[in-house]
N, C-alpha and C positions, 0 to 999 in steps of 0.2 A: 047585699048585692045579688041580683037575680042570676042563677046559673044559666037560665035560658038566654038572657042578654049577654052574659059574659062569655059564653062558649060560641057565640056567633063569630065567624071568621072576620078578620079585619078587611074592609074594602077600601081600596085606595086607588085614585085615578093616577094614570101614568104621568110622571113628572111632578106630582103634587109633593109638597114638603113632607118630610117624615114627621109624624106626630109623636112627640115625646112628652110624657107626663112626669114632672119632677115633684117628688114628695120630700120636702125638706122643711123642718120647723124653724131653722135659723132664717129669719125674715131678710136680714141684710144679705147673707150669702145667697139666698134664693132669688130675691127680687132685684138686687143691685149688682150681682155678679153673674150668677149662672144663667138666669133667664135672658138678659140682654146679650151675653156672650154666645150662648147657644143659638139665639136667633140670628146673630151675626154670621154664624156658620150655616144658616139656611134651614134650621129646624123650626117646625111649628110647635111651640112650647106652651103647654098648660102647666100651671104650678099650684100646688096646694101645700098646706102645712101640717096636715094630720091624716090619720087613717080614715076618720069619718068623712073628711072632705073628699078623699080619694074615692070612697064607696059611693058618695053622692054624684061624683062626676062621671065615673066610668060608664054607667048605663046610657048616658046621652052622648058621650064622646070617648069612644074606646081608643086607647093609644096603641102604637106599634111597639114602643119601648117604655118601660117604667124605670126611672132612676130613683132609687129608694134609699132613704136614710134609715139607719138602724135605730137611732135613738129618738123615736117619735113620742110626743106627749101622751098619746092615748092608745099605743099599741107597741108590741115588740116587733121590730123590723124583721127579724128572722121568721117569726110566726106569720107575719103578713106576707112575706115572700112565698112561704109554703102555700098559703091560701090562694094567692094570686096565680101561682103555677098550677094549682089544681083547677082553678076556674077558667084560666086563659092559657092553654097549653102552647099556643103559637105566639104569645107576646114575649118580647125580650125583657129580661129583668137585670138591671145593673145596680148592685149595691154600692152605695157611696157613703163611707163612714170613717170616723176617726179611729176605729178599732183596727189595729194592724197586727194583732196576734195571729199566729198560724191557726190556732184552734178556732178563732172567729172566722177566718177565711174559709176553712174547711166546712164549718157549720153553714155559712152563707151559701156555699155552692151545693151542699147537701140538701138545703131547704128549697132549692129551685132557682137560685140566681145563675145567670149565664156568665157573669163577670163580677169580680169583687175589687173595687177600687178604694183607695184610702185618701183621706184629706190630709193636707191641702192638695187639691187636684189641679193639674195643668189642664186648662180647658181644651187645648189642642189635642191632648191625649184622650180626654173624655169624648170629644166630637169624633175623633177617628174610631174610638171604640164603638160608639153608637152606630156609625155607618157600617163598620165591619160586622157587627152583630146582626144588623138587619139584612145585610147581603147573605150572611150565613144562614139565617132563618128562611130566607127565600130561595136558598140553594141556587144562587146566581152562578152562571158560568164564569170561570176565571178568565182573566185577560189572556189573549193569545201570547204564547211564549215569545219574548223579545220585544213586546210592544207595551207602551204606556198608553193609558186612555183616561178620559173623564167619565165619571159615572154619577148616579143620583142627581140627575139634572144639572151637572156641572159643579156640584158642591163637594166632590172629593176626587182625588187623583189616585188611580190604581197603577201600581208598579207591575212589571212583567211577571212577578212572582205572587201577585195578589195582595201586596201590602197596600195600606190605605193611608192617605194624608187628607184630612179634612181641610177645606179651603174657605177663605173668606170670599165675599162677593168680588172684591178687587182681584184677588189671586185667580179666581175662577174665570173672570173675564179675560185676563191676560193669557191664561193657558188655552182657553177656547180659541182665541185668535191664532196662537202659535200652532195648535193642532190643525187648524184649517190649512196651514201651509207647511206641514211637516216636511222636513228636509230641504225647504226653501227658506230664503231669508225673509223674515217679516220686518218691515221697516219700523223705525222708532215712531214715525208719524202714525202708522197703522195701529200700533199698540197704544199710543196716547189717545187716539180717537175713541177707543173703547172705554176710556176712563173719564173723558171730559168732552163736552160739546164745543169747547173753545181751546183748541190745541195751542194757540199762540200765547195763552196766559198760563200754560202748564209748564212747570219747571222740569226739563228733561232729566235732571239729576234725580228727581223723585222716582222716575221710572226705573233708573238704574238701581236705586235703593230698594224698590219693591222687588225687583228680580233677584237682587243679592239675598234679600231675606227669604224669598221663596226657595232658592237653591239651598240655602243653609238649613231651612226648615225640613226639606225633604231628606237631606243628608243626615240630620240629627234623628229624625223619626224612623227612617228606613235603613240607615246605614249604607246606602248606595247613592251615587250622585244622579241628579236629574240631567239627562243628556241635552242640556240647554246651553248654547255657547253664544258669546257676543261676536259679531262681525264688525270689525273696526270701521267706523264711518258710515255704516249702513243700518244695522239693527241686531236682531237675534235670530237664531235658527234652532229649532227643536229636531234633533236627529232621531229618526225611527229606523230600525234595522228591517 
């Protein structure tokens, strides 16, 4: 890998999807699980199965975050993390591995990883980790105290304390509409319109289920409730202080 190419800063147009390079030799996990799920959360994902393939790809398509398996067929993941950190100081590195011993975690972080996650991985957690890492690397300003907001092109929800919840496309569309009318009631019809072009064929109970799962997801990931309430017979309201 050329140091001249590797040390060039990442250039990214505002609003463009975050480019994640997944290095995982388990083809089923990589291609059938992680790649489609991460794309569902709005990431631009490239995926390879070896260190050699990673070296071949980076000069032409430099990532913002590398998700790196430790047990690659042609390289030690810890040594690869150290090399990546030396060559690309501003790129995020997430180690994703089945090794959960404390000594392995410490080694991974010492070798240059920003975060060390173990398999099996919850994709919601991985997506939130990726967004949080990129925000930290860019030294983004925290959300104003007492306010919730959308970030990363509407692909993640930020809590007043800076917590991150990665969103699916459907969840992002619902929240974007609710944020448009913060502290005012958003009718059920308005919310359904962002999900389908034919509101009359859409089951309203599906909307209720989507919002129920969204509130549950926020509570589980952040430990605080999303200030989103149902207004009987009308719709929903997102309360902002």
